[in-house]
MIDOSE-1310 file (N, C-alpha, C; in nm, 2 decimals, decimal comma, always signed):
residues 116
mdfi	+0,09/-0,11/-0,01/+0,01/-0,01/+0,01/+0,09/+0,14/+0,01; +0,22/+0,11/+0,05/+0,30/+0,25/+0,05/+0,34/+0,28/-0,09; +0,31/+0,17/-0,17/+0,36/+0,20/-0,34/+0,22/+0,30/-0,39; +0,10/+0,27/-0,36/+0,00/+0,35/-0,39/+0,00/+0,48/-0,34
ynlv	+0,04/+0,48/-0,19/+0,05/+0,63/-0,12/+0,16/+0,71/-0,18; +0,26/+0,66/-0,23/+0,37/+0,71/-0,29/+0,34/+0,77/-0,44; +0,25/+0,70/-0,51/+0,22/+0,73/-0,64/+0,13/+0,83/-0,62; +0,03/+0,84/-0,54/-0,08/+0,95/-0,52/+0,02/+1,07/-0,47
vilh	+0,11/+1,07/-0,40/+0,19/+1,19/-0,34/+0,26/+1,23/-0,48; +0,31/+1,15/-0,57/+0,35/+1,20/-0,71/+0,27/+1,30/-0,78; +0,15/+1,21/-0,78/+0,03/+1,30/-0,86/-0,01/+1,42/-0,80; +0,00/+1,43/-0,64/-0,02/+1,53/-0,58/+0,08/+1,66/-0,62
figl	+0,21/+1,62/-0,66/+0,32/+1,70/-0,68/+0,31/+1,75/-0,83; +0,24/+1,67/-0,92/+0,22/+1,71/-1,05/+0,12/+1,82/-1,04; +0,00/+1,80/-0,97/-0,09/+1,87/-0,97/-0,06/+2,04/-0,91; +0,03/+2,01/-0,82/+0,11/+2,13/-0,76/+0,19/+2,22/-0,86
aslv	+0,25/+2,13/-0,92/+0,34/+2,20/-1,06/+0,25/+2,26/-1,13; +0,16/+2,20/-1,19/+0,05/+2,26/-1,31/-0,02/+2,38/-1,25; -0,04/+2,41/-1,11/-0,11/+2,50/-1,06/-0,01/+2,61/-1,04; +0,09/+2,60/-1,00/+0,21/+2,69/-0,97/+0,26/+2,76/-1,09
ggfi	+0,28/+2,65/-1,18/+0,35/+2,66/-1,33/+0,24/+2,73/-1,40; +0,11/+2,71/-1,40/+0,01/+2,79/-1,48/+0,02/+2,93/-1,42; +0,02/+2,94/-1,30/+0,03/+3,10/-1,26/+0,15/+3,18/-1,29; +0,27/+3,09/-1,28/+0,39/+3,17/-1,31/+0,43/+3,21/-1,44
vqms	+0,36/+3,11/-1,55/+0,36/+3,15/-1,70/+0,30/+3,25/-1,73; +0,19/+3,31/-1,62/+0,09/+3,42/-1,69/+0,20/+3,56/-1,61; +0,29/+3,54/-1,53/+0,33/+3,66/-1,49/+0,39/+3,77/-1,58; +0,45/+3,75/-1,72/+0,48/+3,81/-1,78/+0,39/+3,85/-1,90
sptk	+0,27/+3,79/-1,88/+0,15/+3,83/-1,97/+0,08/+3,94/-1,95; +0,04/+4,03/-2,03/-0,02/+4,15/-2,00/-0,17/+4,13/-1,96; -0,23/+3,99/-2,02/-0,35/+3,99/-2,00/-0,36/+3,86/-1,91; -0,32/+3,88/-1,77/-0,33/+3,76/-1,68/-0,45/+3,69/-1,67
gvna	-0,46/+3,56/-1,67/-0,59/+3,52/-1,66/-0,58/+3,36/-1,59; -0,69/+3,29/-1,57/-0,70/+3,15/-1,54/-0,67/+3,07/-1,67; -0,55/+2,97/-1,67/-0,55/+2,89/-1,77/-0,60/+2,75/-1,75; -0,59/+2,67/-1,84/-0,61/+2,54/-1,81/-0,52/+2,47/-1,71
amfh	-0,41/+2,49/-1,71/-0,33/+2,44/-1,63/-0,36/+2,46/-1,46; -0,39/+2,55/-1,44/-0,43/+2,59/-1,31/-0,55/+2,56/-1,29; -0,66/+2,56/-1,38/-0,79/+2,48/-1,33/-0,77/+2,34/-1,32; -0,67/+2,27/-1,39/-0,64/+2,11/-1,38/-0,57/+2,09/-1,27
galt	-0,48/+2,16/-1,23/-0,38/+2,16/-1,14/-0,45/+2,16/-0,99; -0,57/+2,27/-1,00/-0,62/+2,28/-0,87/-0,71/+2,14/-0,83; -0,77/+2,09/-0,95/-0,86/+1,99/-0,91/-0,78/+1,86/-0,88; -0,66/+1,85/-0,94/-0,56/+1,76/-0,92/-0,52/+1,75/-0,77
qlvt	-0,49/+1,87/-0,72/-0,45/+1,88/-0,59/-0,57/+1,83/-0,47; -0,69/+1,89/-0,51/-0,81/+1,87/-0,42/-0,83/+1,71/-0,42; -0,85/+1,65/-0,54/-0,87/+1,50/-0,55/-0,74/+1,41/-0,47; -0,63/+1,43/-0,52/-0,53/+1,37/-0,46/-0,50/+1,40/-0,30
gvil	-0,52/+1,52/-0,28/-0,52/+1,54/-0,11/-0,63/+1,49/-0,04; -0,74/+1,47/-0,08/-0,86/+1,39/-0,02/-0,80/+1,24/-0,01; -0,75/+1,22/-0,14/-0,70/+1,07/-0,11/-0,59/+1,00/-0,04; -0,52/+1,11/-0,03/-0,39/+1,11/+0,07/-0,42/+1,05/+0,21
vgla	-0,53/+1,18/+0,24/-0,58/+1,18/+0,39/-0,64/+1,06/+0,41; -0,74/+1,03/+0,31/-0,82/+0,89/+0,32/-0,73/+0,78/+0,37; -0,62/+0,78/+0,27/-0,53/+0,65/+0,30/-0,47/+0,65/+0,43; -0,42/+0,76/+0,47/-0,36/+0,80/+0,59/-0,45/+0,77/+0,71
esgt	-0,57/+0,82/+0,70/-0,66/+0,78/+0,81/-0,71/+0,62/+0,82; -0,72/+0,58/+0,71/-0,73/+0,43/+0,71/-0,66/+0,35/+0,79; -0,54/+0,39/+0,81/-0,42/+0,31/+0,86/-0,35/+0,22/+0,78; -0,39/+0,23/+0,63/-0,30/+0,14/+0,54/-0,16/+0,20/+0,53
vdee	-0,14/+0,33/+0,56/+0,00/+0,36/+0,56/+0,03/+0,43/+0,68; +0,16/+0,44/+0,72/+0,21/+0,49/+0,87/+0,21/+0,63/+0,86; +0,14/+0,71/+0,84/+0,13/+0,86/+0,82/+0,05/+0,92/+0,94; +0,12/+1,00/+1,00/+0,03/+1,11/+1,12/-0,03/+1,23/+1,07
idtt	-0,14/+1,26/+1,09/-0,23/+1,34/+1,04/-0,25/+1,46/+1,14; -0,21/+1,56/+1,11/-0,28/+1,68/+1,18/-0,39/+1,74/+1,12; -0,51/+1,71/+1,21/-0,64/+1,75/+1,14/-0,65/+1,90/+1,11; -0,61/+1,98/+1,21/-0,61/+2,12/+1,19/-0,55/+2,17/+1,05
kiav	-0,44/+2,14/+1,04/-0,36/+2,18/+0,91/-0,43/+2,11/+0,80; -0,50/+2,00/+0,80/-0,52/+1,95/+0,70/-0,69/+2,03/+0,63; -0,74/+2,07/+0,75/-0,87/+2,16/+0,75/-0,83/+2,27/+0,68; -0,72/+2,33/+0,71/-0,68/+2,46/+0,68/-0,64/+2,46/+0,52
klvi	-0,57/+2,35/+0,48/-0,52/+2,30/+0,36/-0,64/+2,29/+0,26; -0,75/+2,22/+0,31/-0,84/+2,19/+0,25/-0,92/+2,31/+0,21; -0,94/+2,39/+0,31/-1,02/+2,53/+0,30/-0,97/+2,60/+0,17; -0,84/+2,61/+0,18/-0,76/+2,69/+0,08/-0,79/+2,63/-0,07
vlvv	-0,77/+2,49/-0,05/-0,77/+2,42/-0,19/-0,91/+2,43/-0,24; -1,02/+2,44/-0,16/-1,15/+2,46/-0,21/-1,17/+2,58/-0,27; -1,11/+2,69/-0,19/-1,14/+2,83/-0,25/-1,05/+2,84/-0,40; -0,94/+2,76/-0,40/-0,88/+2,79/-0,51/-0,94/+2,74/-0,63
tala	-0,98/+2,61/-0,60/-1,05/+2,54/-0,73/-1,19/+2,62/-0,76; -1,26/+2,67/-0,65/-1,39/+2,75/-0,70/-1,34/+2,89/-0,79; -1,22/+2,93/-0,73/-1,19/+3,07/-0,83/-1,13/+3,04/-0,97; -1,08/+2,90/-0,98/-1,01/+2,85/-1,10/-1,16/+2,80/-1,20
figr	-1,25/+2,74/-1,11/-1,36/+2,72/-1,18/-1,43/+2,85/-1,25; -1,45/+2,94/-1,16/-1,51/+3,06/-1,20/-1,43/+3,16/-1,31; -1,29/+3,13/-1,29/-1,21/+3,23/-1,37/-1,18/+3,15/-1,53; -1,22/+3,01/-1,54/-1,19/+2,96/-1,67/-1,32/+3,00/-1,78
kktp	-1,43/+3,02/-1,70/-1,55/+3,07/-1,78/-1,55/+3,22/-1,83; -1,43/+3,29/-1,77/-1,44/+3,44/-1,81/-1,32/+3,47/-1,90; -1,32/+3,58/-1,97/-1,25/+3,61/-2,07/-1,14/+3,71/-2,00; -1,00/+3,69/-2,00/-0,89/+3,75/-1,97/-0,91/+3,91/-2,01
pqva	-0,87/+4,01/-1,94/-0,79/+3,99/-1,84/-0,86/+3,96/-1,70; -0,81/+3,88/-1,60/-0,85/+3,84/-1,49/-0,75/+3,87/-1,37; -0,69/+3,98/-1,35/-0,58/+4,00/-1,26/-0,62/+3,96/-1,11; -0,73/+4,00/-1,07/-0,75/+3,96/-0,93/-0,76/+3,83/-0,89
lwaa	-0,84/+3,76/-0,99/-0,86/+3,60/-0,98/-0,71/+3,54/-0,98; -0,66/+3,56/-1,08/-0,51/+3,52/-1,12/-0,42/+3,56/-1,00; -0,42/+3,65/-0,94/-0,34/+3,67/-0,82/-0,38/+3,62/-0,70; -0,52/+3,58/-0,68/-0,56/+3,51/-0,55/-0,55/+3,36/-0,55
igal	-0,57/+3,32/-0,69/-0,52/+3,16/-0,71/-0,37/+3,15/-0,67; -0,29/+3,23/-0,72/-0,14/+3,22/-0,70/-0,09/+3,25/-0,55; -0,16/+3,34/-0,49/-0,11/+3,35/-0,36/-0,17/+3,26/-0,26; -0,30/+3,22/-0,29/-0,33/+3,10/-0,18/-0,27/+2,98/-0,23
sian	-0,23/+2,96/-0,35/-0,16/+2,84/-0,39/+0,01/+2,83/-0,30; +0,05/+2,96/-0,31/+0,17/+2,97/-0,27/+0,16/+2,95/-0,10; +0,05/+3,03/-0,03/+0,04/+3,00/+0,09/+0,03/+2,84/+0,12; -0,06/+2,76/+0,06/-0,08/+2,64/+0,08/+0,06/+2,57/+0,10
ifia	+0,14/+2,60/+0,00/+0,31/+2,52/-0,02/+0,35/+2,57/+0,13; +0,34/+2,69/+0,17/+0,41/+2,74/+0,31/+0,36/+2,68/+0,43; +0,22/+2,65/+0,42/+0,13/+2,56/+0,51/+0,20/+2,42/+0,52; +0,20/+2,37/+0,40/+0,24/+2,23/+0,40/+0,37/+2,19/+0,43
vlwn	+0,47/+2,30/+0,41/+0,60/+2,25/+0,45/+0,66/+2,33/+0,58; +0,61/+2,45/+0,63/+0,64/+2,49/+0,75/+0,56/+2,48/+0,90; +0,45/+2,44/+0,87/+0,33/+2,39/+0,97/+0,38/+2,27/+1,02; +0,44/+2,28/+1,17/+0,49/+2,13/+1,24/+0,37/+2,09/+1,32
């Protein structure tokens, strides 16, 4: 089961790369907006994050869970996913949506790494 858990962690990182990469690639663009990479990355982060917590809670892997940290990260990724969903239907420029998605995504990275 460790293999499956590690595979889902890799998919979680791929979702992170897509989300933040989609944000960064828009930095030099005059018409910043939500792109497909940001939307799909947010969905991947949400789904794989829930799967990771489910695997850890089920006891199939030896991972300890900080439920407060997970709750904060879940709220942030839900907001990011909702903003990306809204933004994908609008035409650029969407500077406010783009900036909010990027800032919240990077905040989620800081929470994941620095919250002990």
